[in-house]
N, C-alpha and C positions, 0 to 999 in steps of 0.2 A: 276415725279413731274409735268410734263406738263398736264397729264390727271387729276391730282389733282387740278391744277389751273383752268382747264376747268369745274370742277364740275362733272366729269364723275365718280369719286370715291373719297372717303375720306381716309386719311391715316389709320384711325381706323375702317373703314367699314368691315363688314363680307364678305370676298371674296368668301365664299361658295355660295353667292347669285349671283356672277358673273360667276364663273366656278363651275359647280355642283360637279366635282371631288374633290373640296376642302371643300365640305360640310360634309363629313363623314370620317374624318381622324382618324387614329389609332396611338397609341403610343407604341413603342416597349419597353416592360418592362423586357426583358431577354428571357431565354429559359428554358423549363422544362427538366427533366432528360432524356427525349427521343430526345432532340434537337429541339423540336417544339417551335416556337416563341410564347411568351406570349404577346398578344396584348390587349390593353384597349382603349376604345373610348376617343378621345380628347374631353375635356369638355369646352375648350375655343375656341372662333372663331379666325380664322386666318386672319390677316390684312396685308395690304401693308407695314405698318411700320415694322412688323415682318420680311417680306421678304427682305426688303431693308437693314435691320440691322443684318441679319443672326441670329435672335432670334426666328425664326419660329419653330425650331425643325428639319427641313430638313437638313440632312447631305449629304455626298457623298458616295454612295454605292460602289464606286470604290476604296476607301481608309479607310473608317471607318470599324473597325473590326466587330462590331455588325451587321452593315448593310450588310457587305459581307457574314457573317454567315446566315443572314436572307435570302438573295438571294439564297444561296446554299440550305437552308432548304426547299424552295418552288420549287426547281428544275428549277430556271430561269437562262437563259444564257445571259440576257441583264443587263446592268448597266448604270450609267450616261455617260460612254464613248460611249454608243450607239447613243447619241445625237438624241433621239427620244422622242416623247410625252409619249409613254408607259413607258419609263425609268424613268419618273418623278413620277410615282405612287409608292411611297415607304412610309413606316411608319415613324413617327416622332421619335426623340430621347427623347423628353420631351414635355410637354404641351407648346403651343405657348406662347411666352413671358417670359418663366421661365428659360432661359439659353442662351447659345451662342454656335453655332457650324457652321463652314464654310461648305456651301453646296449649294444646287440647288435652293435656294430662288430667286436668280435673274433670273434663267430660268423660274420659275413660274411667276415672275413679267413680263417677256416678253410675256407669255401667256395671262396675264391680259390685257396688252396693245392691243394685237391682238383682244381679245374678245370685248373690249370696243370700239375700233376704226374701226373694220372690215377690217383692213389692216394687211398684214404680217409685222413682225418686221422689215424686210429689207425695205419695202416700207415706213413704218411709219418713221423710223429713217432717211431715205434719204430725205423725204419731210419736216420733222420738225426739224432736227438737222444738218445733214451732208451738204445738199445743201445750206441751209441758211448761214452756216459758211464757205462755199467754200471748204469743205472737199471732194475733188474730187477723192481721192484715198482710200476711206474707204467703206467697204462693208462686209456683212455677206456671200455673194455669189460670191466668186472670179471666179468661173467657168463662170459666165456671163460677165466677164471683161477680155478678153484676153490681153488687154494692161497692166493690172496689174499682170497677171500671170507671164509675162516675167520679172517683177521686184521683184518677191517674193524671200525673203531671204531663204536660206537653213536652216534647223533645225540643230543647233549645238548640239553635244553630247559630254559631258565630264564625263566619268564614274569614273574617279579618281580625287580627289581634286588636283588642280593645274596641272592636266595632260593636254595633247594636246586635241584640239577639233577635232572631226571627224564629218562627215555628217551623221545625223540620220534621222529617219522617221518623217514625219509630225505629229504633235500632234493630229490633227483632220482631218477626211476625207474631201476632197474637196466638196463632195456632201452628204448632210444629209437631213432627212425628216423634220427638224425643225430648225428655226433660234433661237439660244440659247441666252437668255439675259445675261448669265454669262460667255460665252466662245465662241470663234470662230470668233471674229471680226478681219478683216484684215485692217491695217492702216499703216500710215507712221509717222515719227517723226514730219514732217511739219503739217500734218493734225491733229495729236493728240495735238500738240501745239496750234492749233486754238481752239480746244475744251477747253483745260485748260485755255487759255487766256480769253475765253468768260466767264468762271465761275469766274475767278479772277476779271473780269471787271463788275461783278454784274449780269451776265446773257446774256448780249449782244443780247437781242431779243429772245433768246430761252427759257429763264426762267425769271421770275420776281425776283427782288432783294431779296424779302422776302423769296422766295423759295430757292435761293442760300444761304441765311443766315442760313436756317434750315439745310443745308448740314453740317454745322460746329457745330451743337448743339448736346451734348451728349444725347443719346436716351436710354441707358441701366440703369435702376434703380439700378441694382446690377451687376457690371462688373466682378464678381469673375471668372466665366467660361471663359470670354474673357482673363483675366489676366493669367489664367492657360494655355490657348492655346498659348498666345503670349510669355509668359516667361518660358514655359515648353519645351516639346520635339519639338514643332514646331517653336521655337524662330528663328532659321536660315531661316525658310520659310517665316513667317509672318512679323517679326519686328526686324531684326538685327540692324536697325538704332535707336531703342529705348533703353535707358539704362534700364537694368533689374530692376524691382521694381518701375519704374516711374508710375505716374498716367496716366491712359489711359481710353478711352471709345470708343464707336462706334457711328458714325453719320449716316445720311441718304445717305451719299456719300462715306463712308469709315471709316477707323480707325482714331482716334483722340488722339494726345498727349495733355494732360491737363497742362503740365509744359513746360517751355522753355527747349530746349536741348542746352546746352552751345556751343556757336560757330556755331549753326545750326538753325533749324527751331524754330519758336516761338510757344508758347502755342496756342492751337486752330487750328493747322494745320491738314489737312486731307490727307490721303495717301492710296494707295493700290498697290498690286502687282499681279502677275499671275504665273501660273505653269511653263511658259518658261522664268521666271526671269525678265520680264520688271517691272519697278517700277516708280511711280510718286508721287509727293506731291504738295499740294497747301498751301501756307502760306499767308493768307489774311492780317495779321498784317504787314508783311514785304513787301507785294506786289510781291511775288515771286511764280512762277509756274515752275516746272521742271519735266522732265521725262528722264529715261534711257531706250531706246528701244533696246532690245536684243531678241534673239530667241535661247535659250540654255536650254537643259535638262541634268540632272534632276533638280527639284526645289532646291532652296537654294544653288545655285552654289557659291562657296567661292570667286572665282575670280570676279564675277559680284558684289557680296555683297561688296567687298573691293573697287571696282571701284565706286560703288554708294556712298559709304561713302566719298571717295575722291572728287567726284563730288559735293556733298552737302557742304562739307567743303570749296571748292573753290568758290562756289556760294556766300557764306556768308562772305568771306574774303574781 
């Protein structure tokens, strides 16, 4: 949103004019009888609004069945878990703006920032977000900060629901060839609280109030696919705090509940989560920002979900 405020790009500009690799996208329409991918040319321009709202058509080829099959069909041994620019070059699941799928949109948004500013995502975020807010323990590149490495929490692994935690492998390698806009940021509860507080306070110098206001505005004309994801098989991952069947949408900053949740967050709150089970929400009507910072795999950990529900209940009592 900062680069939008500065006039570097518009939310609805054609991003193919910024990054050439986004100018000739293809849509995966299935596979023929020989297992060869059926690809058609994307007829709609990809925009920053699409990337920020996961309506671009980009999924994750590390967990979407069709994209996994596509990778196998071309004999490629990389995927989104490679954390490389080359891994971002995948087909879309649908025409931009015509659906919803969680995927690498934010990683591409990070590439847009780098192209427009001439800075790495690490340098840009340090200069324009983290340092201005006093977030001294936040970075994409923990290998450059030995003082932070000693504080890093181990990855918890709970293979069985309600089972004991053991120490597992890190979700992401310490050294990668790309700063990813959608994964791999190291931070602390104190630092992340500064960021959420700044957004709750209208931007606090890092964004204009109007830009913050847009984060809470529904962006999907038809949220059907969002609802299918949130209230279907991925309900424990994405939205266990939402009553099934409630009105939802997606904003420029995360998922939105369009109805009050009794005893909890108000309508118009924004939230998101991550693969290692951290969760946060912003409730502008109640003036509340909260986060639960954990590092546990796999996603949808039942113990963490129940703890999060109790946290939210306690906050509003």
